[in-house]
C-alpha positions, 0 to 999 in steps of 0.5 A: 929547109933542104926536106922541103926543097927536095921534096918541093922539087919532087911536086914539079917532077910528079905534076908533070903531064906525063907522071900525074897521068899515069899516077892517075891511070896506077891508081884506077888499075891499082884499085881494081887489081887489089878488089879482085880476089887472087890477084893482089899487087905482086901480081899486078905489078908483075904484069904491067911492069914491062909497060915502063919500058917505054917511059923515063925511069921516074915515071915508070916508076911513080907508074907502078908505085901508083899500082901498089898503093891503089891495090893496098885500098881496093884490097879490102873492097872484096874483104868487105863486101863479098866476104873474099880477101883480095890479096893476104893483106886485106885477110883482117880487114874482113874480120870485121868487114864482113859482120858490117856488109851483113848487117847493111852499113857496107858503106860504114865499113868502106869510109872506114877503110879508106880514111884509115888507108888514107891516115896510114899512108899520109903518116908513113909517107911522112915518116920516110920523108923525115927520117929514111936512111936512119930508120933503115940503119934501125932496120939492120938490127933486126937480124933473124934473132930479132925477127923470131922475138918479134913473131914470138911477141905477136902470137902471145897478143893474140893469146892473153890479149884476145878476148877468146878462149885461151884453150881453142885460141891455143888449138888454132895457133898450133893447127895454123903452124902445122898447116904453114910447115906443109911443103918441102923442109927449107933446110935439108930439102926432104918434104914435109906433112904431104898428106896423101902424097899428093904432089900438089902440097911438095910446095906448101899452102897457098895462103891466098888459096887458104884465106879465100876458101875460109872467108869466101867459101866457107863464109857464104856456106855459113851465111846461106845455112843461117840465112835458110837463103832468105840474105838481104845483104845490105837494103841501105842508100849511099848518096856523097852527102852520106859519105861525106856525114860519115867520114866526119863521124868517124873521126870525131871519135877519138878512139878509132884516131888513137887505132889509126895511127897505132896501126900507121906506126906499128905498119911502118915499122913492120913493113920496113923489115925485110922480108916482113911484109903487110901481112903480118903488119895488119893481121899485129895491128888487128890484135894490138886493136883488139886486145886493147878495147875496152870491150873485145867481145864486139870483134869479129862481130861489126867493130869499125875499129876493126877495119880501121886498124889493119887497114892503116898497118897494111897502106903505111907498111906498103911504104915502110916496104919501099925504104929498105928498097930505096936505101939499102938495096932489099926490099922489104915485101914481094912488091917491092922485090919486082920494083927493085928489078925496076929499078935495076932493070932502069939502070938505077943501083938502089942503096944509100948514094941513089938519094944523092946520084938520082934526087929527081928519081927519089924525090919524084917517088916521094912526092909521087906518093903523097899525091898517089895516097890523096888520089886513090882515097878520093877514087875509093870514096867517090866509087862507094855508092857503085860498090854498095850497089853490088850488094843489092843483087839478089842474092840467088845471083850474088852467091854463084858469082862469089863462088865462081870467083873464089874458084878463079882467085884461087886458080888464078895466081898460079895457074893450079887446078890443085889451089883451085879445089883447095879452096873448096876443101879449106871452105868446108874447113872454115865452114866447120871451125864457125859451127864450132865456133873457134876464132880463125883469127890465130889460125890465119896469123899462125898461116902468115907468121909461121913460116917467117917464125920458122926459118928466123928461128932455124937460121939463128940457131944454126949461126950459134951452134945451138945456142938458145941463150942467144934470144936473152942475150941481145938487146932488141930479141929479149926485150921482145920475148920478156914482153911476150911471156908477159903477155901471155902469163896475162890470163893467168894474172887477171884470173887470180887478180879477179881471185882475189879481190871476190875473196877479200869482199 
């Protein structure tokens, strides 16, 4: 009952005219920021943070949180329509969202992304409201050892249950791990794999640059070759009545509902782990959806559940990342790190006492997440006809616009021409990988999780003085690694089982 009373007070705070107006503005700005390739929630929140110094702290955090939420929704727009991830969190959405758009089903993909984001956001906010303190305490049990074991489990999921050629999957994982190691060693500070001694490689390979190159430039090169410049991206007229029918159809599928639920719980759990964030959560949710599907071969070719799973996960992860920020003062993602800085500037001290000392601030923020989730999904659905209209542009106009957006998206985050040129290099790499029929998802997973895996492993080895048995003596770590080994061995087990059945027959 106390929670309901606090939440009612939070809604009263969130619906004050100033707070509500900033919430709506933040949702709209976030949606647009998320849809612009290379910008994303981190840059959007950082750019607009100074504006909050002129309003009360509660209004400021509601505005920034609305931007964060809107950006998580908006990242799917360019991923689906143009094949260019709006942010790293939306890369997994590109795997099936882009093929659906090319097949003339962009509206279906956009509706699935919007509704899955809404479901993921709703489930995660409810979990946040009910279990914030105990979940934050549980998250503290995940040290470097447990984080490494969790990363191993993620890799094993793609190897054992992906449905792709196992050898090709391993090759792409190793290729991704190699590229993730480019730059300065985090322990010794020595340069590693600095190709041709180019200074740009010292800071490592930007993931968003790689993603835009592979899924923007590479996809366009592939599309141009396959269609011989006669591309009909979408000839489908979208109406609000049709959107309503699609929403009802989406929720009539029990498998889709289950996938969104699994993605939401997984995303919230991964999101609340310090330094994990929404990108690993979305990739792991995609792997989980594919591995549990009765027809995994459909993934990557235009499967709606391949859009729903990562979108539910990345929105759930964005809420999960706020949990350790508020309860422990530990940011769960780069964006929440900026929000944490804003709270300190406003004179607030994150931690367990925040809920007692600043209830209006905490519960106003919590209530605003419910409202922002609803406002953003409504905006998203109403704007779908406008988004799909983009695909009706002649391809001779659309292709140069996409190439320009890719170039700007690579240059904008760091203002580096090196990154802009690397986009074209990775575009060619992505095109060649596609031509050779190698899976891109494991490659992207390795690029994202590689630095996290290496840091967790090396921190564990330093703390334990090289004793690797710690991975099997800590309960959570041992459970994750055992599950990972079982998944990795699953193809061999299934092959042995099929051979025995054939022999018996």
